[in-house]
C-alpha positions, 0 to 999 in steps of 0.5 A: 733558493734560501733566505734566512731572516734572524729577526723581524727587523731583517725582513723589514730592511730586506723589503726596504732595500728591494723597494724598487723591485717591490714596486714592480711586483704585481703582488704589491699593487693588487686590490685588497680582497678576502684572500689577503684579509682586505690588506694592501701591500702598504697595510701589510708592510705596516703590520709587519713593522708594527703589528696589527692591533686587531690580531694583538687583541685576539691573542691577548684575550686568549692569554692569561696574565702571567705576572706570577712566576712558576716553578720557583722562577722570578719575573721582572718588567722589561721592554722585551721578554717572554710574557706580556702583561695584558694591562700594560700592553693595552695601556701602552706602557713601554715595560710590557713584558716579563723576563725570566731571571735564571734561578741557576737550574738548567733549562730545556731547549726546544727548536720549533718549526712553524709552516705558514703556507696554506692553500688559497681557499682556507678562511682567514678566521681558520688561520687565526684559530691556528695562530692563537693556538700556536701562540698559547703553546709557545707561552705555555712552554716558556712558562714551563722553563723551555728555551725556544728556538722558533722558526716560521718557515715558508717552503714552496716549489715552482712548477715552471722553474722547477726550483725550491724556495725556502724562507725562514723567519726566526724569533730572537731566542727567549723573546715571545713577542705577541705582535710578531707572532700574531702577524706571522700567523696571519693571512696577509703575512703569507698571502701578501708579504711572502708572495712579494718575497717570492715574486721579487726572487723570480718565483711567481706565487701563482706557479708555486705550491707548498712543497718541501725538499727537506725534513725538519726532524731536529725539532717540533714541526707544525705543518701548514696546509700542504703535505710534504709532496705538495698536495693540500692536507685536508686533515689539517684544514679540518683541524683548525676550523674552530678555536677548540679544534685548533688548540687540540690539534696543536697540543696533540702535535706537541704531545706526539713529538715529546712521546717519541 
């Protein structure tokens, strides 16, 4: 079973369309806890629609103000775009992004797959370390002139139904959006929103594990907390325990990819 969402709005509309099924899901009614980063379904759904201020601030703190163009490119203020002006975001100014004005030169296109699935006992702060490192990679690549095709993925295998379930959440091309990326890499996106998506599509998350039945060989693949065979990847778990480790891990993945 496969679902592909072309943008965040499609995810929101899908859940709203299936509101009755969502209400019946026990994963939308459970009490908040450490596992979900203290979030109820309603809180997580608000984060999906509007972003999470706490996460946004963490991501902004890690980002250098990119108001000056590099490599001969010029930037213009716009409502959506590639690079966020931290001052404008925190002040609530609508034009809080900078779109690249094409200088006529060819641009490099890069497809990126980001696996969001992790085992239950990974601390929330470790997932946040990874999310910040991923965002900084995406921002650096856009500054270098790449056109990014970013896909967040959640591939699982249900041990009872013996079926694979694949969810893909795409970012609009050329739009590196802080609130969306910050939320898609958060524990509640995987452990609340995706669990509900699985449940309303007849796959109990308690019977599922992160296991892939396809290979993502046409781009940079940033694996999550499971190996391809569905077993926990302890090496990756250790690689995101601190912000510095997570940064080095993500940079190494990219360097290994481009060296092939």
